[in-house]
N, C-alpha and C positions, 0 to 999 in steps of 0.2 A: 491413721494418716492425718497429718495436719491439714488445716483449711487451705493454706497456700500451696502445699504439695498437691492436693487434690485439684486445685485450679490449674496447675501446670499440666498434670497428667490427664485432666479432663478437657484440655484445650485442643483445638484443631491442630493437627501436626504441622500444617503450613505456617500457622501463626507462630508456633514455638520455633520452627526453623528460621523464620525471618528474624526473630529476636536474637538468635545466635549468629546470624550471617553478618560478620563484621565488615564485609565489603559492600553491603547494601547501603544505599543512600537512604537516610531517614525520609519518610514521606513529608512530615511537617513537625517541626519541633516546637514552634511558637504559636501561641494563640494571637488573635488579632490585636487585643488590647496590649499584649506584651510587645508585639512588633511596633505598635504606635508609640509606646513608651521608649523603646530602643531608638526609634527614629528621632523622637524629640530630644532624647539625650545626645545622640550623635550630632544633630543640627546645632545644639547648644555647646557642644564640645569645642575647645580651642582648635583652630586650624594649626596643625603642627606637622612638620615634615622633618625627617632626619637630614638636616642641612649639610652634615659632614660628607654625605655621598655625592655632593655637587662640587663642581669646580669653585674655587674661592670667590671669583667674581660673581658667578651666578648665585651662590649662597648668600653673598652680601646683598644682592638685589632682592632676593626673596625675603631675607630678614628685614630689609627696609620696608618692603611692601607690607609684610605682616605687622610691622611696628607702626603702621599708619601712614606710610609714605605713598598713599594712593589717593587720587582725587575721587570724591564721591562718598567718602566715609572710611571709617576704620574697620579693619577686618579682624574680629576677635573670634568668630565662630564660622562654622560652615553655613549657617543661616545668613550671616552677614555677607559672606561670599556670594551666595545664590541670589541675594536680594539687592545687591548694589546695582546701580544703573549701568555701569561699565566696569565689571570686575576684571582683575588681571588675568589674562588668558593663561599664563603659566600656572597660576594657582588652580584654575579650573582643570587644566591638563593633569596636574599632580593629583587632584581630587578624583578625577576620572580613573587614573591609573591605580590609585589606592582602592577605589571601589571595585574595579575590575579584578584586582588581585584577590578580593574576597568572594568573587562570584563562584569559582570552581575549586578553590583550595580546600582540602579536607580539614585543615586546622584553622580555618578562618575564624576570626573573633566576632565578626558581624554576621548576623543572619543574612542569607542570600537575598531575601526580599528587601531588606534595608539597603544592602549594597547595591541592588538593582535601582532603587530610587535615587541614590547618590550618583550612580553612573549616568542615568538618563538626565538627571538635573544638571550635571556638569556639561554634558553635550548640548542640552537644550539652551542653557544660559549662554554658552559660547555662541550658538547660532543666533539667538534672539537679541542679545545685548552687545555682542562683539562682532557679529557678522562673520564668524569663523567656524570652521568645522574641526572638531577634535577627533573625529572618527571617520571610518569609511562607511558608516551607516547612511543609506540613502533616505530620502524623505519618507518613503513608505515604512521602512524599518523603524525610523525614529517615531513616526506617528503611532505605530503599533506599540512601542514602548511607552509612549505618552498615555495611550489608552489603557494599557495595563496598570500604570500608576493611578490613573483616575478611577479605575475599578476597585482599588484597594480602600476599604472602609477605614482603615487605621491611619491613613495619611492625614497629617494635620492641615488645617485650613489654609495657612500661608503657603505651604508647599503645594497644596492642591490648586491654589490660585495661580501659581507659577505654571503648573502643567495645563491648566485651563487656558491660560494665555497662549501657551505653546500650541495647544490643540487648535485654537482659533486661528493663529497665524499660519500654522502648517496647513490647515484646511483651506485657507485663502489661496495658497499656492497651487492647489490641485486644479487641473484643468476641468472645466465643466463639460459634461457629456451632453452635447446638443445634437 
């Protein structure tokens, strides 16, 4: 018997069954350093949305915004979008929807963890910089997401600073127990 065959036949039956269970969700596909690299890549990626799916007027507005028609700086990447002082709310909404589509989709191209960071970043930036809510998350749920992101060792320093700002500002709003 070959070495690999003996490994399979000598394995615990539950482990082998999990290997062949195509409906089971993988526990974790990515190592921390890989998630960090994927997040950095995604943040540096050009902000692009399929503008053909929008009404012509809205598509033209989004195209103008992406082409630098926004005060406060040019938006070339997701990092640019998240770090503008007052980013366009519509681009944050589209980014949130893009990230959300990757959270539970079995064929998602982004790891769930990276999509989660983008999702919460979009919502947090809209609240902090635009004073708007992009979701039905209450403060407690948003704070829980912020704390999850801050607990990830693979999140880059600039994104971490954004979430630290969010943590401080959301914490200020909590009533003190006296």
